[in-house]
N, C-alpha and C positions, 0 to 999 in steps of 0.2 A: 104149576100154575102160579103159585106165590112168587117163585123165583122170577118168572116171566114178567109178572106185574111189577116186581121190584125194579127190574132192569128198565122197563118202559117208563116207570115213574121217575127214576133217576135221570134218564135222558131228557124227559120233558122239563124237569126242573132246571137242568143245566141250560137248555135252550132258552127258557124263560129268563134266567139270570143274565145270559149273554145278550139277549134282546134288550133288556133293561139297561145294561151297561152301554150298548151301542146307541141307545136313544139319548143317553146322557153326554155323549161325546160332542164337542163344539163343532158347528157347521162352518166350513171354510168359505168365506165371502171375499170376492174380489174387492180390493181397496178402491174407494171412490176418491177421485182427484178433484177437489173443489177449486174454484177460481180464487186465487190469492190476491189481495190488495197489494199494490206496489206503491209505497209512500216515499220512495227515494227521489222522485222527480216532480212532486206536487200532487194535487188532487186529480182524480179521474183515471189514474193509471192502474192497470192490473197485469199480472203475469199471464202470458199466453200459456195455456196448459202444456206441460211437458217441456217447457223451455225456461230460460232465465231472461227472456226478453219482456220488457214492460211495454204495454200498448195503451194508448189513449185514443178513443173514438169520440169526436165531437162534431157539431154541426150548427148550421144557422139557416133561417129562412128570413128573407127580406122582401118586403113589398113596397115599391116606390111609386108615387104618383107625382109626376113632374110636369111643370107648366112653363112655357117659354113665350117671351114677348120681345120682338125686335123693335127697338126704339129709333132705329136709323131714319125712319120716315120723318122724324121730328127735325131733320136738318142734315144729318149725316147721310152718306151715300155708300159707305162700305158695308157689305153684307156679312154679318157675323153668323157663321154656321157652326154647328156642333152636333154630331150624332144624329144628323137628319133634320135638324131644326133650322129653318130660315124663314124669312118673311114671305117667300113665295110658296111656302108649304101650307096647304089648307089646314093641316092639323097642328095646333100649337101645344100639344101635350104628348107625353109618353107614359104609359103604364108598364111596369115591369115587375115580375116576380123572379127572385133568384134564390137558388138552393146551394148551400155550401156543405161539403163533407171534408173533415180534417182527420188524417190518420198520422199519429206520431208514435214511432217505436224507438226504444232506447235499450241498449245492452251494454253493460259494463264489461270491458275486456282488459286483459293484462297490458294492452297498448293504449288504453284510454276509452272514452265513450264512443260507441258506434250508434249513430242515430240516422233514421230516415224520416222524412216528412213529406206528406202529400196533401195538396189542397185541390179539390175538384169543385167546379162551378157549373150549374145549369141555369140558363136564362129562359124565361118565357116573356116575350114582348107583346105589346098591344097588337091587335090584328091577328091574334092566334098564331104568332110566329115563334116557333121553338128554335133556339140557337143550339149549335152543337156543344158537346161537352168541352169545357175549357179546363185544361190542366194548368192552373194558375201557378202552382209550385210543385216540384218533385225533385228532391235533392237528398244526397247522402253526406253525412258528416262523420269523420273519423279522426279523433284527436283535433288538430287544428285545420284539417283539410276539409274542403267543401267541393262537391261535384254535383252538377245538375242545374235545374231551373229554379232560381231563387232570386231574392232581391239583390240588385246591383250593390256592390261594395262602395260605389260612389255615393249612394243615396243617404241623405240625412233629412228626412221630411218631417221630423218631430217638431220642427220650429213652426210649421204651418198648421194651424188648428181649425181651419175652415172645413166646411162639410164636403167641398170638392165634388159636388154631385153633377154639375154640368161641365164647366170649363175647369181644367186643372189649374191650380195656382202656379205661378212661375217657380216651381220646384220640381224635383224628380223623385218619383216613387215607382221604380221600374223593375220588373221581373225579367230576367234574361238568363241565358246559359252562361255558367261560370265554371272556372277551375281555379280554386283559390286556396291560400294558406293564411291562417290567422295565428299570430303569436301573442299569447297572453302574458303580460309582465307582472301581474298582481296589482292589487289595490285599484282594480277597475280599468287599468290601462291596457290597450291592445293595439296591434298594427296588422294590417292585411294587405296582401298583394294578390291581384286577381286578373286572370285572362278572361275577357268577356266578348260576347258576340257583338260586333260592331253593327251588323245589319239590322239589329232590332231597334237601333236609334237612328236609322237612316231616314233623312228627310228629302233626299234627292238633290241633284245639281242641274241647274238650268244652263242653256247654251243658246248661242245665236244661230246654230245649225238647225234647220227644219228637219226634224227626225222623219225619216222615210222618204225624203225628197231625193231623187236620183239614186245613186249607188252608195252615197255616204250618209252616215248618221252619227250623232253624238253618242258618247258612252261615258259612264262614270263608274269608278271602282271604289265607291265609298266603303265597301265591305271586303276589300281585297285581303286584308289581314285583320285579325281581332284587335281590339283595344286592350291596352294595359292600364289597369286601375289600381290605385293604392289609397289607403287611408290610415290615419292615426286617430284613435278614439279613446275617450274616457267616460265611464259610467260610474257615478257615485251617488251618495244620498242627496246631495244638493242639486243633481241633475245630470246632464251629459253634454259633451262637446265633441266635435269632429272637424278635422281638416282633411281634404281629399284632392286627388288629382288624377288626370288620365292623359294618355298619349296614344295617337293612332296615325294611320296613313290614309291619305285620300288621293285619288288620281282621276283625271278626266282627259278627254281628247276626241279623236275622230276614228271611226271604224269604216274602212272602205268596202266596196262590194266584194272584194276577194277575202274579206275577213282579216285584214291586216290592220293593226293599230298604228296610227301615225299622228304626228303633231301632238303627242300627249304631254301633259304637265302634271307633276305630282307635288303635294305639299304635306307637311306634318301637321296633324290636328292635335290640339291639346287643350287642357282646361284645368282650373283650380277652383276650389270652393271651401266653404267652412260654415259651421253653424253651432249655436249654443242654446240649450234649453235649461231653464232654472226653475226649480220647485220653490215657490214663494213660501216663506216660513209661516205667514199668517193666513187666516181664512181656512177654507176647506178645499183641499185638492186644487189649488190654484197654480198654474204653470204658465210661464211666458217664454217666448223664444224668438230667435231671428236667425236667418241664414242668407248667404249671398253666394253667387257663382258666376264664373266667366268661362267662356269657351271660344275656341277658334277652330271652325270647321265642323262642329257638331252641336247644333243649337238645342237638340233634345236633352243635352246634359244640364242645361239651365232651366228648361221647361219641357216636361215630358210630352205634353200635347199643346204646342203653340198653335196660333191661328194658321189657316190653310196655306197662306202665301209665304211662310217662312221656309227658307231653303238652307242647305249646308254650304253652297257656293255657286259661283257662276263661271262657266268656261267660255271665253271669247275666242272663237276659232280664227277670226280675222287678225287679231293682235297676238294671239297665243297666251293671253293672260288668264290665269286661274285664280280668281278671288274667292277666298273662303270667308264665310260669314262670321263676324265677331258678335257674340251675344253676351248679354249681362242681365242678371236678375237679382232682386232682393225681395224677401218675403218674411213675414212675421205674424205673430198673433198671440192670443192667450186663451186659456181654458180655465173655467172655474165652476165650482158647485155651490149653488145657493143653499141646497139641502142635500142629504145623502141621495135623494132621488132626482132632483132637478139640477141640470147643468147647462152651461152655455159656452159656446166657442165662437170666436170672432177672429178672422184672418184676412190678410190682404197682401198684395204683391205687385211689383212693377217689373216689366221686362222690356229690354231694348235690343233690336236686331239690326246691326250695321251691315246692310247688304249692298251688293254691287248696284250702281246706278242704272245699269242696263237690265236688271232683273225686272220681273213683272210689277212687283210692288215697291221696290226700292226699300228704304229704311222703314222699319215697323216698330211701334211701341204699343204696349198694352198695359192696362190697369185692371186688376181683379180684386173685388171685395166680396166676402160672403160671411154669413153667420148662421148658426144652427142652435136651436133650443131643444133639449132632450129631456124626457121624463120617463124614468124607469118605474113602471107601475108595480111590478113584482120583480124579483131577482131574475135577470136574463131576458125580460120583456120590456122593450122600449118603444115609445112613441116619440117622433121627432118632426120638426118642421124648420125650414130655412129659406133664405133669400140670397141671391147672388147677382152681382152687377158686374158687367164687363164693358170696357171702353178700348177701342182699337183705333190707331191713327197710322196711316201709311203715306209715303211720299207720292205715289202715283195713282192709288186707287181710292183716295179719300179716307174718311173716317166714319165710325159708326159705334153704336152702343146698344146693349141689350140687357134685359132683366129676366131672371128665371127664379122659380120657386118650387119647393117640393114638400111633400108629406111622406113620412116613412113609418112603417110598423116592422119591428125586427125582434125575432126570438132567437137567442143564442143558448145552446145547451151543450 
């Protein structure tokens, strides 16, 4: 009996010691992967878990309250319209809410930086009208290469500091499909060569043929081939400057009932431009700038949204002449801060369109002036208000002028 008790006691003690040792062993816990901050590309970036790709998610909400008044009844007879506003419209205002979403990804590779950028917009107009999703930008950059929808390499709109809330100033700030290469030479100097969608700047070609009459009709091939755009640019502490040019192909003629093109005429479209922006050394955040542009056969290069009667050219079937529009614009302005929170911008511009005398409007010239006062209540939250005036004079349709104003609340995060 004593031997039996001894054996059982020894076994129980061994089990107790073993259990105690097992309780003291560390518990294996799966590692937790925390989101890491990526400070290589500025604030707001973080590493996507499990990758070496840095991502920044940002957004903006903008509420606009816009008011429009056509002053042409005071003597002019040319009707200035823009975005649904004209003197025959009973509603002289537009309310709009716009949401923005920005996605910026960057990955360092052995061949250079790989970047993608997406900007999405959603608009809610007055009258409970929701507009479809607008993919404002969606592009890939790899080293010096750029592919996708982004800002045209022609554009240099920094020189115009107006609010641009109704009529665009005679400058270009255009997003389009590109396939481009940029070479950086150091010290802020670069040069770019880009193949760009010509149809996105198409303003159309008029003709003396009545479209749809009989079996024949006029046609134009303003987007037959893409445009070739190039620029040389410098960005330094004093400011920036750019010279740019483009070349393209335009064709117009007659299309008969058998689908055969005849009596066609083609022309080379081209344009040059330049701009400079200077950071004034005195005051608080004061910048001044000016830019000018000339185009032959594509007026949207000198003014992204000209008045409705601007065309790219006129095809005269009777004579066979194909006259492309010569367009010129100059714009400038300044931006300054009275305090860190209170800022003001003022800009203006002039555009001239030398069009065929047989066109509906003939030659057109326009003047635009606008200003905007902004107050940043807290970081990222801005109240703003502005006024804009536009005058248009045409050879055949008379002249007119209009005044617009707006209020804006904007939150950027």
